[in-house]
C-alpha positions as CSV (number, residue, x, y, z in Angstrom):
1,M,-69.4,182.4,58.6
2,S,-72.7,180.6,58.2
3,A,-72.9,177.3,56.3
4,V,-74.5,177.3,52.9
5,P,-77.5,175.0,52.9
6,E,-77.2,171.9,50.7
7,E,-80.7,172.5,49.3
8,T,-83.5,175.0,49.4
9,P,-87.2,174.5,50.0
10,P,-89.5,173.8,47.1
11,P,-89.5,176.6,44.5
12,T,-92.4,178.9,44.0
13,L,-93.9,178.0,40.7
14,Q,-95.8,180.3,38.4
15,T,-99.4,179.4,37.7
16,P,-99.7,179.1,33.9
17,E,-102.6,179.9,31.6
18,A,-104.1,176.7,30.1
19,F,-104.9,176.4,26.3
20,E,-106.1,173.6,24.1
21,L,-105.0,173.1,20.5
22,V,-105.8,170.3,18.1
23,A,-103.2,167.5,18.3
24,S,-101.8,165.3,15.5
25,D,-104.5,162.7,16.2
26,G,-107.4,165.2,16.1
27,G,-107.7,165.1,19.9
28,P,-106.9,167.8,22.4
29,L,-103.3,169.2,22.6
30,R,-103.1,170.5,26.2
31,L,-100.7,173.4,26.6
32,D,-99.7,175.7,29.4
33,F,-98.4,179.2,28.8
34,Y,-96.1,180.9,31.3
35,A,-96.1,184.7,30.8
36,P,-92.7,186.4,31.0
37,S,-91.8,188.7,33.8
38,G,-90.9,192.3,33.3
39,D,-90.3,193.9,30.0
40,A,-90.0,190.9,27.7
41,A,-88.5,191.4,24.2
42,G,-91.0,190.5,21.5
43,G,-90.5,187.7,19.1
44,R,-88.8,185.3,21.5
45,G,-90.2,182.2,23.2
46,A,-89.3,178.8,24.7
47,I,-91.0,175.4,24.3
48,L,-90.6,172.5,26.7
49,C,-90.9,168.9,25.6
50,H,-91.5,166.1,28.1
51,G,-90.1,162.6,27.7
52,F,-91.6,159.2,27.1
53,R,-94.3,158.4,29.7
54,G,-93.8,162.0,31.0
55,Y,-96.1,165.0,30.8
56,K,-95.9,168.8,31.0
57,D,-96.3,169.0,34.8
58,W,-93.8,166.2,35.5
59,G,-90.8,166.7,37.7
60,F,-88.7,169.8,37.1
61,L,-90.5,171.0,34.0
62,S,-92.8,173.6,35.8
63,F,-89.7,174.8,37.7
64,L,-87.8,175.2,34.4
65,A,-90.7,177.0,32.8
66,T,-91.0,179.4,35.7
67,R,-87.3,180.1,35.6
68,L,-87.3,180.9,31.9
69,A,-90.3,183.1,32.3
70,K,-88.4,185.1,35.0
71,E,-85.7,185.4,32.3
72,G,-88.2,187.3,30.2
73,L,-89.1,184.4,27.9
74,P,-92.7,183.4,27.2
75,V,-92.8,179.6,27.7
76,A,-95.1,176.9,26.4
77,A,-95.2,173.4,28.0
78,F,-97.5,170.8,26.5
79,N,-98.5,167.2,26.5
80,F,-97.8,165.2,23.4
81,A,-100.9,163.4,22.2
82,S,-98.9,160.2,22.7
83,S,-98.6,160.9,26.4
84,G,-102.1,159.7,27.1
85,I,-102.1,162.1,30.1
86,T,-105.3,163.9,30.9
87,D,-104.5,166.0,34.0
88,R,-101.8,167.7,36.0
89,E,-101.4,164.7,38.2
90,G,-100.1,162.5,35.4
91,T,-103.1,160.2,35.0
92,F,-103.1,157.9,32.0
93,G,-106.7,158.7,31.2
94,E,-106.3,158.2,27.4
95,P,-104.6,154.8,27.0
96,E,-105.6,154.5,23.4
97,R,-103.7,157.7,22.5
98,F,-100.6,156.3,24.2
99,R,-101.1,153.0,22.4
100,A,-101.2,154.8,19.0
101,G,-98.3,157.1,19.7
102,T,-95.6,157.7,17.0
103,Y,-92.5,159.9,16.6
104,A,-94.2,161.5,13.6
105,G,-97.2,162.4,15.7
106,D,-94.9,164.0,18.4
107,L,-93.1,166.0,15.7
108,T,-96.4,167.3,14.3
109,D,-97.6,168.2,17.8
110,L,-94.4,170.2,18.4
111,A,-94.7,172.0,15.1
112,R,-98.2,173.1,16.0
113,V,-97.0,174.4,19.3
114,A,-94.2,176.3,17.6
115,D,-96.7,177.9,15.2
116,W,-98.9,178.8,18.2
117,M,-96.0,180.3,20.0
118,E,-94.9,182.4,17.0
119,A,-98.4,183.8,16.8
120,R,-98.5,184.4,20.5
121,V,-95.3,186.4,20.7
122,G,-96.2,188.4,17.6
123,A,-93.1,187.7,15.7
124,G,-94.6,188.1,12.2
125,G,-92.6,185.3,10.7
126,S,-89.3,186.1,12.5
127,A,-89.6,184.3,15.8
128,R,-86.5,183.2,17.7
129,L,-87.5,180.0,19.5
130,G,-85.7,177.9,22.0
131,L,-86.5,174.2,22.6
132,A,-85.7,172.3,25.8
133,G,-86.6,168.6,25.9
134,H,-86.2,165.9,28.6
135,S,-85.2,162.3,27.6
136,R,-86.9,161.3,24.4
137,G,-88.4,164.9,24.2
138,G,-84.8,166.1,23.8
139,V,-84.4,164.0,20.6
140,I,-87.8,165.2,19.3
141,A,-86.7,168.8,19.9
142,V,-83.5,168.3,17.9
143,L,-85.3,166.5,15.1
144,H,-87.8,169.4,14.9
145,A,-85.1,172.1,15.1
146,A,-83.5,170.6,11.9
147,R,-86.7,171.6,10.0
148,D,-87.6,174.8,11.6
149,R,-85.4,177.9,11.1
150,R,-87.2,179.7,13.9
151,V,-85.4,177.5,16.4
152,R,-82.3,179.3,17.5
153,A,-81.3,177.2,20.5
154,V,-81.9,173.7,21.8
155,A,-81.2,172.2,25.2
156,T,-81.5,168.4,25.8
157,L,-81.7,167.0,29.3
158,G,-81.0,163.3,29.9
159,A,-81.6,162.6,26.2
160,P,-80.5,159.2,24.7
161,A,-78.2,159.2,21.7
162,R,-81.0,157.9,19.4
163,I,-84.6,156.8,19.3
164,G,-86.0,153.6,17.8
165,V,-84.2,151.4,20.3
166,W,-86.6,148.8,21.7
167,P,-86.2,145.3,23.2
168,E,-86.4,142.5,20.6
169,A,-89.6,141.2,22.2
170,T,-91.2,144.6,21.6
171,W,-90.3,144.5,17.9
172,E,-91.6,140.9,17.6
173,A,-94.9,141.9,19.1
174,W,-95.3,144.7,16.7
175,R,-94.4,142.6,13.7
176,R,-97.2,140.2,14.7
177,G,-99.5,143.2,14.8
178,D,-99.8,143.1,18.6
179,A,-99.4,145.8,21.1
180,A,-96.3,145.6,23.3
181,E,-96.4,146.0,27.1
182,V,-94.6,149.0,28.6
183,Y,-94.4,149.1,32.4
184,D,-94.6,152.6,34.0
185,F,-92.8,152.8,37.3
186,R,-94.4,156.1,38.3
187,T,-98.0,154.8,38.2
188,R,-97.2,151.1,38.5
189,Q,-99.3,150.5,35.4
190,A,-98.8,148.1,32.5
191,L,-99.4,150.2,29.4
192,R,-99.9,149.1,25.8
193,L,-97.9,150.5,22.9
194,G,-99.2,149.5,19.5
195,P,-97.5,148.7,16.1
196,D,-98.2,152.2,14.7
197,L,-94.7,153.1,16.0
198,L,-93.2,150.2,14.0
199,H,-94.9,151.4,10.8
200,D,-93.7,155.0,11.5
201,W,-90.1,153.8,12.0
202,E,-90.1,151.7,8.9
203,A,-91.3,154.6,6.8
204,N,-89.2,157.4,8.4
205,A,-86.1,155.9,10.0
206,A,-83.8,158.1,8.0
207,R,-85.7,161.2,9.3
208,Y,-85.0,160.1,12.8
209,D,-81.2,159.7,12.4
210,T,-79.8,161.8,15.3
211,A,-76.2,161.6,14.0
212,A,-77.0,163.0,10.6
213,T,-79.4,165.6,12.1
214,L,-77.0,167.0,14.6
215,A,-74.2,167.1,12.1
216,A,-76.2,169.4,9.9
217,L,-78.1,171.3,12.6
218,A,-77.7,175.1,12.6
219,A,-79.1,175.8,16.0
220,P,-76.6,175.5,18.9
221,V,-77.3,172.5,21.2
222,L,-76.6,172.2,24.9
223,V,-76.5,168.6,26.0
224,V,-77.2,168.4,29.8
225,H,-76.9,165.1,31.5
226,G,-76.7,163.7,35.0
227,A,-73.5,162.0,35.9
228,R,-75.6,159.4,37.9
229,D,-78.3,158.8,35.3
230,A,-79.1,155.1,35.6
231,L,-81.8,155.1,32.9
232,V,-79.8,156.8,30.1
233,P,-76.1,156.3,30.7
234,L,-73.7,159.2,30.5
235,A,-72.0,157.5,27.6
236,E,-75.1,158.2,25.5
237,A,-74.9,161.9,26.2
238,E,-71.2,161.9,25.2
239,E,-72.1,160.1,21.9
240,F,-75.0,162.5,21.3
241,A,-72.9,165.6,21.8
242,A,-70.2,164.1,19.5
243,F,-72.7,163.9,16.7
244,G,-73.0,167.7,16.6
245,R,-70.7,170.4,15.1
246,S,-68.0,171.4,17.6
247,T,-68.7,175.1,17.2
248,A,-72.4,174.7,18.1
249,T,-72.6,171.8,20.6
250,E,-71.8,171.9,24.3
251,L,-71.9,169.0,26.8
252,R,-72.7,169.9,30.4
253,I,-72.4,167.1,33.0
254,I,-74.3,167.7,36.2
255,E,-72.5,166.0,39.1
256,G,-74.8,164.1,41.5
257,A,-77.8,164.1,39.2
258,G,-79.8,161.2,38.0
259,H,-82.4,161.1,35.1
260,S,-84.8,163.4,36.9
261,F,-82.0,165.7,38.0
262,Q,-83.0,165.0,41.6
263,A,-86.4,166.5,41.2
264,G,-88.5,163.3,41.3
265,D,-91.8,162.9,39.7
266,K,-93.2,165.9,41.6
267,I,-90.8,168.6,42.6
268,R,-90.7,168.9,46.4
269,R,-87.2,170.3,46.9
270,T,-84.5,172.1,44.9
271,P,-81.2,170.3,45.5
272,P,-78.0,171.8,44.0
273,P,-77.9,169.5,40.9
274,L,-81.4,170.6,40.0
275,L,-80.5,174.3,40.4
276,D,-77.4,173.8,38.4
277,T,-79.4,172.2,35.6
278,V,-82.1,174.9,35.4
279,E,-79.5,177.7,35.5
280,S,-77.5,176.1,32.7
281,V,-80.6,175.9,30.5
282,A,-81.6,179.5,31.4
283,A,-78.1,180.8,30.5
284,W,-78.1,178.9,27.2
285,M,-81.4,180.4,26.2
286,R,-80.3,183.9,27.2
287,R,-77.1,183.5,25.3
288,W,-78.6,182.4,22.0
289,L,-82.1,183.8,21.8
290,E,-80.9,187.4,22.2
291,P,-80.0,188.8,18.7
292,N,-76.2,188.5,18.4
293,P,-73.7,188.4,15.5
294,I,-72.4,184.9,16.4
295,G,-75.9,183.3,16.7
296,D,-77.0,185.0,13.5
297,Y,-74.0,183.6,11.7
298,F,-75.2,180.1,12.1
299,F,-78.4,181.0,10.3
300,S,-76.9,183.0,7.5
301,P,-77.6,181.9,3.9
302,G,-75.6,178.8,2.9
303,M,-75.1,177.6,6.5
C-alpha cells in the first residue's frame, strides 16, 4: 500500500477577470471575478474579504476562490480601499488610503461588491450570497451580513472575537490627532494609520458589537480557526462562536494550522491543514447557498 503524501504541489489557480468599481473613498475598488465551472445555478455567488494589511491575492484567498468556482459559485475577491494595495504582489502603493481607513469604509466597500455581484449573477433582487472573510475581514463579513438579507451563509477564518482592540499607545496618538505606526511584517514597512478610525469608532461602536450582531444574525456562520494561530488565539474563536445562535453557528478547529492556515503570504504548497480549511468552507457554502427548507427557515418573516 503506497503512503499518502503529507502535502501536494501548489494548486492550479484560476485566472480571474479584473474589474474596477468606485470605492468608499472615491478611489478605485479593485475586484477579481472567478467564473464558475460547469452549469452554475443562477442567483448565487460568494465574496471573499481579506484581513487587515491583507489583499485579495494574499495567501490562500485565490485558492479558496478557485475552489468555490469549481463548486459552481461565481466568486468576487476585492481589495478594501483601506488596504492601500495597488497590485497583485501586495505593494502598499497608496499609503494615504491605508492611513485613512475605517471600518465604515470597509463595510461600504463590501456593500458595493455585494450589489455588483447581485447584478452579475442576474438574481433580480433575490440573490443568495455567501461571505468568507479572513481575520478582520471575517468580522466585517459578519457585520455586513446582519444588514443584508441576501447573505445566506458566512464563513470566518482566523477572525478575532471583536474589532476596535488597539494598544493604548495607538489610542493616545489618535486622541492627539496623530497617526499611529503599524509595522507590517510581510513588507517590513512601518505604515501610518490615522485618527479617522478613532472618529469612526466613537460614532459607530454599537454598530461594531460582534456579540450583539452574532446573537441576532439570521445567516448561518462557520467559524474556522487554526489550533496553532499565534496572532489570534483559539480562545477568541471560541468566544466568537459562543456569541452566535447555537442553531446557526459552527466552530471548526483546524489542527496544525496557524493564522494563514499554512499557506504563507503566497501559496506555494497545499498542506493538509489548508486543504481541510478550503474544503470546510466549500462544504458550508454548498450546504447553505442551495435553496433548502432549513436555510430558508432562518430567513422567514419574524426571524
